[in-house]
ROKOL-89272 format. One line per field, with one value per residue: x, y, z of N, C-alpha, C in turn; residue number from 1. Coordinates in Angstrom, 3 decimals, decimal comma. Example, Ala and Ser with C-alpha at 12.3 -4.5 7.8 and 13.67 -1.06 7.14 Angstrom:
2
neast <- (13,190  12,850)
nnorth <- (-5,690  -2,250)
nup <- (7,800  7,080)
caeast <- (12,300  13,670)
canorth <- (-4,500  -1,060)
caup <- (7,800  7,140)
ceast <- (13,200  12,900)
cnorth <- (-3,300  0,030)
cup <- (7,800  7,870)
seq <- (1  2)
***
This chain:
191
neast <- (10,682  10,248  11,695  14,689  14,852  16,696  17,632  19,299  21,403  22,628  21,450  18,739  17,397  15,358  16,026  16,361  15,290  12,292  11,643  9,820  8,620  7,974  5,661  2,704  1,291  3,260  4,402  6,668  9,086  10,949  13,714  14,875  17,866  19,818  23,026  23,132  21,939  19,132  16,067  13,649  11,004  9,286  6,461  6,077  4,240  4,102  3,338  3,945  3,627  2,851  2,632  2,142  0,379  1,683  0,913  -0,581  -3,823  -5,252  -5,295  -3,232  -4,697  -6,625  -7,585  -10,623  -10,721  -7,960  -4,807  -3,939  -1,775  -0,498  1,392  0,887  2,327  3,946  5,196  7,147  6,575  6,591  7,788  5,861  3,718  0,261  -2,060  -5,300  -8,602  -10,657  -12,974  -15,156  -15,671  -13,541  -13,397  -15,667  -15,050  -13,009  -10,449  -7,737  -6,291  -3,138  -2,520  -0,046  1,899  0,797  0,098  -2,032  -3,907  -5,012  -7,589  -9,604  -13,145  -15,223  -16,184  -15,623  -15,526  -14,086  -14,380  -12,295  -11,156  -8,132  -6,312  -3,365  -1,646  0,463  2,279  1,837  0,199  -2,286  -3,271  -5,516  -6,613  -8,321  -8,948  -9,158  -9,979  -9,833  -11,396  -11,368  -13,529  -12,580  -14,125  -15,838  -14,384  -15,057  -15,237  -17,422  -18,982  -21,155  -24,554  -24,436  -21,962  -20,039  -18,449  -18,332  -18,696  -20,978  -20,806  -18,123  -15,714  -15,775  -14,455  -15,295  -14,251  -14,870  -14,347  -15,085  -14,836  -15,510  -15,184  -15,957  -16,450  -18,597  -21,966  -22,461  -24,030  -24,188  -25,201  -25,455  -26,580  -28,244  -25,860  -25,510  -27,445  -27,541  -26,478  -26,485  -25,501  -25,479  -25,123  -24,440  -22,618  -21,495  -19,849)
nnorth <- (204,353  200,849  198,680  196,892  197,293  198,928  201,880  202,390  204,981  205,622  204,094  204,090  201,854  199,841  197,589  194,513  192,674  192,823  193,218  191,405  193,237  195,286  194,820  195,596  198,732  201,445  204,781  206,904  209,409  209,978  211,534  212,619  213,654  215,551  216,130  218,854  219,931  219,815  218,966  216,427  215,542  212,568  210,877  207,734  204,760  201,703  198,312  195,813  192,459  189,571  186,238  184,121  181,855  179,493  177,290  175,760  176,620  174,435  171,405  168,404  165,722  162,863  159,428  157,763  156,033  155,704  156,205  159,533  162,332  165,500  168,555  171,744  174,924  177,789  181,154  183,938  184,098  184,039  181,648  179,768  178,344  178,062  175,891  175,704  174,607  176,813  176,885  174,384  170,930  168,701  166,400  164,946  163,756  162,076  163,124  164,848  167,786  168,573  170,677  171,706  171,104  171,535  169,519  167,769  164,916  161,461  159,030  159,299  159,139  159,805  160,674  163,434  167,005  169,195  172,146  174,039  176,157  177,249  178,308  179,919  180,833  182,939  184,433  187,110  187,498  186,513  184,383  183,402  181,030  179,758  176,422  173,685  170,337  167,361  164,301  161,275  158,655  155,398  153,452  154,641  156,605  159,195  162,461  163,769  166,379  166,919  168,166  170,266  171,414  174,300  176,443  178,993  182,469  185,061  187,900  187,615  186,696  183,465  180,261  177,146  173,934  170,890  167,451  164,622  161,339  158,359  155,057  152,648  151,319  152,409  153,701  156,765  159,006  162,332  164,652  167,764  169,479  172,582  175,103  177,752  180,759  181,382  179,351  176,180  172,880  170,349  167,178  164,575  161,712  159,634  156,629)
nup <- (218,573  218,201  220,680  220,018  217,319  214,713  212,964  210,032  209,405  207,007  204,914  205,432  206,155  208,168  210,622  212,548  215,502  217,028  220,523  223,095  224,800  223,134  221,770  219,943  218,774  217,574  217,133  215,454  214,544  211,600  210,178  207,150  205,625  203,330  201,680  201,474  203,632  203,566  204,948  205,619  207,401  208,504  209,630  211,104  211,475  213,177  213,665  215,923  216,027  218,009  218,800  216,054  214,082  211,914  210,416  207,530  206,159  205,240  206,577  206,701  204,909  206,019  206,645  207,478  210,536  210,599  212,183  213,139  213,054  213,548  213,656  214,946  214,190  215,538  215,557  216,838  219,503  223,122  225,401  227,775  225,193  224,950  223,561  222,076  221,097  219,567  218,123  216,909  217,393  218,095  219,576  218,987  216,592  217,177  217,751  219,473  220,914  222,020  224,641  225,471  223,510  220,981  219,280  217,145  217,334  217,056  216,248  213,600  213,703  212,147  208,872  206,622  205,922  208,088  209,897  211,928  214,549  215,796  218,626  219,641  222,486  224,330  227,093  226,549  224,321  221,878  219,208  216,717  214,277  211,404  210,260  207,914  208,029  206,308  206,339  204,907  203,753  203,422  202,231  200,392  199,188  199,344  200,732  202,020  203,641  206,475  206,416  208,116  208,028  207,737  205,561  204,743  205,306  205,994  203,975  203,370  200,932  199,664  198,880  197,643  197,375  195,780  195,940  194,425  194,226  192,835  194,049  193,013  189,735  187,046  186,987  188,607  190,752  191,829  194,228  195,628  198,443  199,176  199,045  199,566  199,767  197,124  195,591  194,144  193,687  191,347  189,778  187,398  186,704  184,195  183,632)
caeast <- (10,900  10,188  12,969  15,236  14,985  17,655  17,527  20,607  21,403  23,117  20,560  17,333  16,822  14,967  16,335  16,453  14,255  11,593  11,555  8,430  8,040  7,622  4,457  1,668  1,521  4,087  4,631  7,901  9,439  12,233  14,073  15,855  18,634  20,795  24,325  22,963  21,158  17,688  15,482  12,262  10,523  8,205  5,898  5,969  3,518  4,530  2,691  4,713  2,727  3,486  2,400  1,469  0,320  2,183  0,369  -1,477  -5,261  -5,733  -4,487  -3,036  -5,868  -6,487  -8,645  -11,446  -10,170  -6,496  -4,175  -3,626  -0,911  0,126  1,889  0,712  3,559  3,769  6,427  6,975  5,966  7,436  7,376  5,259  2,538  -0,861  -2,884  -6,657  -9,586  -11,577  -14,235  -15,139  -15,624  -12,720  -13,660  -16,727  -14,495  -11,954  -9,135  -7,428  -5,209  -2,301  -2,407  1,344  2,748  0,128  -0,052  -3,380  -3,729  -6,129  -8,075  -10,900  -14,291  -16,266  -15,670  -16,169  -14,670  -14,366  -13,827  -11,949  -10,348  -7,131  -5,713  -2,076  -1,552  1,595  2,042  1,529  -0,518  -3,077  -3,561  -6,401  -6,655  -9,243  -8,369  -10,063  -9,450  -10,614  -11,311  -12,002  -14,028  -11,940  -15,136  -16,462  -13,450  -15,624  -15,078  -18,584  -19,312  -22,566  -25,279  -24,175  -20,620  -20,051  -17,146  -18,484  -19,175  -21,717  -20,038  -16,734  -15,524  -15,482  -14,255  -15,610  -13,766  -15,454  -13,643  -15,953  -14,129  -16,123  -14,250  -16,460  -16,699  -20,002  -22,760  -22,425  -24,786  -23,819  -26,084  -25,134  -27,698  -28,068  -24,592  -25,750  -28,721  -27,463  -25,696  -26,890  -24,664  -26,028  -24,404  -24,509  -21,454  -21,613  -18,520)
canorth <- (203,185  199,645  198,141  195,806  197,723  199,997  202,556  202,672  206,381  205,739  203,460  204,260  200,530  199,511  196,169  194,026  191,786  193,494  192,476  191,157  194,423  196,273  194,389  196,608  199,815  202,571  205,807  207,639  210,281  209,784  212,728  212,383  214,862  215,368  216,769  220,316  220,221  219,818  217,975  216,021  214,641  211,642  210,127  206,313  203,910  200,319  197,403  194,595  191,382  188,481  184,877  183,921  180,445  179,353  176,097  176,001  176,543  173,094  170,422  167,167  164,836  161,562  158,464  157,295  154,927  155,627  157,118  160,853  163,150  166,653  169,535  173,163  175,689  179,218  181,945  185,245  183,930  183,739  180,361  178,662  178,605  177,167  175,663  175,240  174,677  177,921  176,556  173,029  169,915  167,613  165,177  164,194  162,992  161,194  163,771  165,662  168,755  168,673  172,112  172,111  170,918  171,909  168,346  167,257  163,486  160,580  158,180  159,849  158,227  160,373  161,242  164,728  168,185  169,794  173,471  174,278  177,336  176,932  179,487  179,804  181,963  182,980  185,342  188,462  187,639  185,368  184,389  182,311  180,821  178,693  175,326  172,667  168,975  166,428  162,890  160,507  157,312  154,511  152,631  155,365  157,539  160,533  163,237  164,661  166,890  166,874  169,360  171,325  171,940  175,652  176,916  180,353  183,452  186,129  189,102  187,314  185,881  182,090  179,307  175,793  172,926  169,571  166,337  163,450  160,283  157,057  153,941  151,589  151,724  152,382  154,910  157,425  160,263  163,202  165,792  168,544  170,283  174,019  175,535  179,108  181,260  181,584  178,321  174,784  172,059  169,040  166,603  163,141  161,264  158,301  156,109)
caup <- (217,744  219,039  221,164  219,217  215,929  214,481  211,683  209,450  208,981  205,627  203,930  205,792  206,376  209,533  210,801  213,911  216,022  218,125  221,777  223,495  225,434  222,109  221,065  219,805  217,813  217,999  216,116  215,669  213,425  210,931  209,422  206,090  205,318  202,255  201,917  201,464  204,839  203,351  205,841  205,356  208,461  208,139  210,746  210,768  212,423  213,025  214,611  216,183  216,454  218,739  218,342  214,773  213,694  210,551  209,766  206,400  206,464  204,917  207,303  205,940  204,889  206,653  206,346  208,580  211,334  210,487  213,138  212,584  213,906  212,904  214,615  214,647  214,374  215,807  215,690  217,444  220,809  224,271  225,968  227,033  224,369  225,223  222,373  222,359  220,019  219,825  217,447  216,358  218,439  217,563  220,343  218,305  215,462  217,669  217,807  220,638  220,755  223,207  224,901  225,673  222,327  219,733  218,411  216,919  217,098  217,359  215,162  213,202  213,746  211,303  207,620  206,229  205,973  209,381  210,126  213,317  214,817  216,807  219,246  220,320  223,405  225,245  228,216  226,109  223,073  221,436  217,771  216,295  212,834  211,009  209,493  207,379  208,074  205,498  206,715  203,831  204,036  202,450  201,564  199,285  198,579  199,427  201,958  201,994  204,959  206,840  205,998  209,083  207,841  207,186  205,115  204,248  206,265  205,342  203,700  203,043  199,746  200,044  197,801  198,066  196,442  195,986  195,334  194,463  193,511  193,094  194,136  192,143  188,349  186,653  187,100  189,909  190,776  192,931  194,421  196,818  198,922  199,060  199,612  200,049  199,258  195,686  194,916  194,256  192,826  191,013  188,652  187,172  185,950  183,621  183,295)
ceast <- (10,860  11,578  13,396  15,387  15,976  17,419  18,930  20,571  21,851  22,124  19,078  16,630  16,567  15,148  16,328  15,324  13,571  11,548  10,090  7,809  7,726  6,403  3,428  2,071  2,421  4,242  5,912  8,186  10,813  12,490  15,147  16,548  19,596  22,063  24,238  22,089  19,678  17,113  14,047  11,831  9,376  7,762  5,671  5,188  3,874  3,821  3,530  3,745  3,526  3,220  1,618  1,524  0,694  1,540  -0,624  -2,935  -5,831  -4,795  -4,281  -4,261  -5,560  -7,658  -9,368  -10,780  -8,669  -5,880  -3,744  -2,775  -0,345  0,422  1,594  2,014  3,222  5,137  6,096  6,390  7,027  6,909  6,763  4,063  1,474  -1,736  -4,274  -7,512  -10,576  -12,945  -14,094  -14,975  -14,868  -12,920  -14,700  -16,217  -13,275  -10,568  -8,993  -6,304  -4,448  -2,060  -0,969  2,174  2,115  -0,025  -1,517  -3,237  -4,990  -6,465  -9,467  -11,993  -15,428  -15,627  -16,322  -15,103  -15,049  -13,635  -13,522  -11,088  -9,431  -6,530  -4,391  -1,939  -0,304  1,271  1,521  0,466  -1,282  -3,326  -4,420  -6,408  -7,591  -8,535  -9,468  -9,335  -10,389  -10,330  -12,086  -12,438  -13,419  -12,937  -15,759  -15,495  -13,937  -15,299  -16,196  -18,928  -20,798  -23,239  -25,043  -22,793  -20,690  -18,637  -17,213  -19,025  -19,857  -20,815  -18,584  -16,689  -15,107  -15,321  -14,514  -15,118  -14,366  -14,611  -14,511  -15,316  -14,803  -15,062  -14,660  -16,703  -18,194  -20,663  -22,654  -23,195  -24,386  -24,844  -25,685  -26,356  -27,353  -26,782  -24,675  -27,087  -28,720  -26,853  -26,246  -26,044  -25,332  -25,224  -24,575  -23,313  -21,721  -20,217  -18,521)
cnorth <- (201,953  199,145  196,965  196,152  198,877  200,572  202,886  204,086  206,552  205,211  203,711  202,949  200,303  198,008  195,817  193,088  192,480  192,604  192,328  192,363  195,532  195,848  195,507  197,670  200,874  203,518  206,534  208,457  209,933  211,046  212,347  213,708  214,563  216,152  218,294  220,787  220,474  218,675  217,680  215,063  213,763  210,907  208,684  205,605  202,467  199,476  196,137  193,562  190,306  187,153  184,842  182,441  180,336  178,228  176,480  175,856  175,152  172,086  169,185  166,266  163,529  160,678  158,090  156,080  154,734  156,604  158,416  161,620  164,288  167,706  170,957  173,887  177,158  179,878  183,249  185,195  183,792  182,441  180,588  179,134  177,587  177,113  175,221  175,369  175,775  177,658  175,174  172,020  168,699  166,312  164,306  163,388  162,176  161,802  164,585  166,619  168,833  170,158  172,600  172,063  171,392  170,750  167,916  165,786  162,724  159,718  158,666  158,787  158,693  160,982  162,585  165,796  168,949  171,123  173,611  175,516  177,000  178,240  179,102  181,040  181,829  184,000  186,705  188,567  186,368  185,517  183,177  182,239  179,660  177,684  174,409  171,332  168,083  165,015  162,117  159,137  156,371  153,641  153,309  156,266  158,972  161,175  164,257  165,082  166,769  168,151  170,527  171,944  173,300  176,061  178,346  181,231  184,567  187,347  188,865  186,447  184,482  181,237  177,925  174,844  171,581  168,536  165,109  162,381  158,955  155,960  152,833  152,126  151,696  153,720  155,480  158,732  161,053  164,309  166,478  169,357  171,764  174,447  176,954  179,549  181,352  180,419  176,930  174,006  170,720  168,494  165,113  162,773  159,853  157,839  155,464)
cup <- (218,661  219,437  220,298  217,748  215,837  213,086  211,209  208,868  207,533  204,599  204,202  206,082  207,864  209,708  212,282  214,251  217,184  219,366  222,172  224,187  224,430  221,296  221,045  218,806  218,415  216,817  216,468  214,418  212,902  210,121  208,412  205,781  204,182  202,583  201,935  202,632  204,574  204,174  205,440  206,466  207,952  209,395  210,290  211,873  212,134  214,073  214,717  216,733  217,168  218,063  217,035  214,426  212,226  209,760  208,673  206,816  206,187  205,565  206,441  206,050  205,604  206,235  207,634  209,224  211,187  211,489  212,447  213,585  213,063  213,966  214,134  214,968  214,609  215,910  216,396  218,833  221,894  224,871  227,336  226,207  224,742  223,979  222,801  221,104  220,390  219,209  216,828  217,481  217,921  218,328  219,649  217,117  215,876  217,739  219,090  220,266  222,066  223,490  225,096  224,391  221,025  218,773  218,369  216,579  217,480  216,166  214,780  213,151  212,843  210,060  207,351  206,205  207,227  209,515  211,611  213,415  215,982  217,318  219,892  221,199  224,258  226,340  227,774  225,036  222,745  219,940  217,447  214,783  212,539  210,112  208,988  207,433  207,276  205,964  205,659  204,328  203,007  201,689  200,365  198,548  198,662  200,761  201,996  203,402  205,230  206,370  206,957  208,916  207,157  206,821  204,615  205,362  205,480  205,173  203,382  201,801  200,179  198,803  198,361  196,999  196,774  195,267  195,516  193,596  193,810  193,102  193,175  190,742  188,077  186,841  188,513  189,806  192,008  193,028  195,712  197,191  198,762  199,769  200,162  199,488  197,739  194,923  195,200  193,268  192,616  189,852  188,584  186,324  185,463  183,237  181,938)
seq <- (1  2  3  4  5  6  7  8  9  10  11  12  13  14  15  16  17  18  19  20  21  22  23  24  25  26  27  28  29  30  31  32  33  34  35  36  37  38  39  40  41  42  43  44  45  46  47  48  49  50  51  52  53  54  55  56  57  58  59  60  61  62  63  64  65  66  67  68  69  70  71  72  73  74  75  76  77  78  79  80  81  82  83  84  85  86  87  88  89  90  91  92  93  94  95  96  97  98  99  100  101  102  103  104  105  106  107  108  109  110  111  112  113  114  115  116  117  118  119  120  121  122  123  124  125  126  127  128  129  130  131  132  133  134  135  136  137  138  139  140  141  142  143  144  145  146  147  148  149  150  151  152  153  154  155  156  157  158  159  160  161  162  163  164  165  166  167  168  169  170  171  172  173  174  175  176  177  178  179  180  181  182  183  184  185  186  187  188  189  190  191)
***
């Protein structure tokens, strides 16, 4: 059984806080017995994970040219934790990630929806997670990504949400380019 966990002989409840030296998979046997000395052994497998990033997949939205600051959060780690961008070039949009604190900050210089992957790593473990950051243009009210923005992966179920809000009254036409091999979005809105 992983260090730091205890099995209550009366209730069968497994409780406690695993220690960092118990990270990984472990298997152990539990035997249940009744008052008439009937026994039933059971093999149990348990995986103890370390660092896990808790921050929501959708980062707080921001506006073009407005200061931005948000903090990534991780649990189950031993200090210190090093943060880094595993995918996505945040420098191109005017943001930086502090490797010691996990703070994403800066002043966005480009509007759109940006996909990035962040990694938190401690002495024993590493965890990566993908995030979407929306930077809106205050002049148009739109957060339209470039044609190179990818939010879907082959073979995985993906959901794409579009928010198109015209700032000016009157006629507005929207057209999205090819989103996938099977999906094209077009529309016209009349006010």
